[in-house]
C-alpha positions as CSV (number, residue, x, y, z in Angstrom):
1,M,110.9,112.1,97.9
2,S,111.5,111.8,101.6
3,Q,109.5,110.9,104.8
4,T,106.8,113.8,103.8
5,T,105.8,111.8,100.6
6,L,105.7,108.6,103.2
7,D,103.4,110.8,105.2
8,D,101.4,112.3,102.1
9,M,101.0,108.6,100.8
10,E,99.3,107.7,104.4
11,R,96.7,110.7,104.2
12,N,96.1,110.4,100.8
13,P,96.4,107.0,98.8
14,V,94.9,108.2,96.1
15,G,96.3,108.9,92.5
16,W,100.2,107.5,93.2
17,R,101.9,106.0,90.3
18,I,104.5,103.3,90.5
19,R,107.4,105.8,89.6
20,D,106.3,107.4,92.8
21,I,106.5,104.0,94.8
22,E,109.7,103.0,93.2
23,A,111.5,106.5,94.4
24,V,110.0,106.2,98.0
25,C,110.9,102.5,98.0
26,F,114.9,103.8,97.1
27,V,114.9,106.8,99.8
28,H,113.5,104.1,102.4
29,G,116.0,101.3,101.5
30,A,113.7,99.0,99.9
31,K,114.2,97.1,96.6
32,C,111.4,97.8,93.9
33,S,111.7,94.9,91.2
34,P,109.3,95.3,87.9
35,P,107.5,92.3,86.8
36,R,109.2,90.0,85.0
37,G,107.7,87.1,82.6
38,G,104.6,88.7,82.0
39,G,103.5,89.5,85.0
40,S,101.8,92.3,86.2
41,H,103.2,93.2,89.9
42,Y,105.9,94.9,91.3
43,K,107.6,93.5,94.2
44,I,108.6,95.2,97.2
45,S,111.4,93.9,99.6
46,K,113.5,95.1,102.2
47,S,116.5,92.9,103.4
48,R,115.5,92.7,107.2
49,K,112.0,91.3,106.1
50,K,111.2,88.0,105.2
51,E,107.7,89.0,103.5
52,I,107.8,90.6,100.1
53,L,104.5,93.1,98.9
54,T,103.3,93.0,95.6
55,I,101.9,96.0,94.0
56,P,100.0,95.9,90.6
57,F,101.3,98.0,87.6
58,K,98.0,100.2,86.9
59,R,98.2,104.1,86.3
60,P,97.3,105.1,89.0
61,I,97.0,102.3,91.8
62,K,93.6,102.3,92.8
63,P,93.1,103.3,96.5
64,I,90.1,100.9,96.9
65,Y,92.7,98.0,97.0
66,I,94.6,99.6,100.0
67,Y,98.2,98.8,98.3
68,I,99.1,102.3,99.3
69,K,98.6,101.9,102.8
70,K,100.0,98.5,103.0
71,L,103.5,99.9,101.1
72,V,103.4,102.7,103.9
73,A,103.2,100.2,106.5
74,F,106.0,98.1,105.2
75,L,108.5,100.8,104.6
76,R,107.5,102.1,108.3
77,D,108.0,98.8,110.2
């Protein structure tokens, strides 16, 4: 996973899985925490940001919900 993967996600937000998101978060210094206590969303955070991005654990993540686009913006910011 690299900057190329993030570019690929931006160009084509279809068909990404949570393992792809975990890997790209790791490369870009973000924490990707799995759901706890029966939840269904992963939490993405970065130490220098106040906000937390949530992404559902669905396979694959549907592009209609624009989660991948939000993730790309979150990691690039």
